[in-house]
N, C-alpha and C positions, 0 to 999 in steps of 0.2 A: 156789600162786603161779606155778609153771611154766606150768600150763594157761592161767591168766589172762593171763600175759605173752605166750604164743604167740598166743592169740586176739586180744589187743590189737595185737600186731605185724602179724598178717595183715590186720586191719581197717585199721590205719594205712597199710600198704603199698598196699592197695587204694585208699584215699582219695588217697594221693600219686599213684598212677598215674592215677586218674580226673581229678585236677586238672591235672596237668602233661603226661601222655601221653609221658613220657620214661623209658625203661628204665634209663638211667644214674642217675637220681634214685632209682629203686626199688632198684637194686643197692647204691648207697651207703647208703640207709636201712636195708636188710636187714643190711649189714655193721655199721653203726652200732648197730642194735638188738641184734645178737648180742654185740658187744663190751660194750655197756652192761649187758646182762644178766649176762654173766660177771663184770664188775667189781662190780655191785650185789649179786649173790648171794654173792660172796666176802666182801664186807664184812658182809652180813647174817648169814652163817654165823659169822663171827668174833664178832659181837655176840651171837648166840645162845649161842655157846660160853662167853662170859664172863658170861653171865646178866645182861646189861644193867647192868653196874657203873657206867657213866657216865650212866645215866638212860634214859628211854624215848623221848625226843624224836627223837634221831638214827635209831634203828631204825624209828621210825614213818615218818619221811620217806623212808628207803630203801625201806621196804615200799610206800609210796605211789608211788614211781617205778616199782616193779616191777608193781604191779597196776592202775595207771591209765595211760591213753595220753598222758602228759605230754610224751613225746618228739615226738609228732605236732605239738603246739603249738609246739615249738621248730623242727622241720624244715620245716613249711609256710612260715613267713615267711622262713626262710633260703633256701629254694629259690626263692621268689617274688622276693626281692631279687636273687639270682644271675641269674635269668631276665631281670629288668628291666635289670640292668647289662650283661648280654651283648647285649641288644637295643639298648641305647644306644650300645654300642661299634661296632656294625655300621652 
């Protein structure tokens, strides 16, 4: 899962840079992805340790966040809206 998350993160950061051409967006995204991975892997580890006593649905979605580039779909619109609002204020 770590390899897949790293690969998705680099691809996501590349896409964000290609779309917006702003290093600040890439830096924020890298920090966000790093923190998100630490939080998600922590909860996934806890669920693995408890042998999924609460069911399999929650661990399934945590794993999905780890191995799929879902955060890219959240960050792209957020940066787009921020860029549009900044442009409207000027």
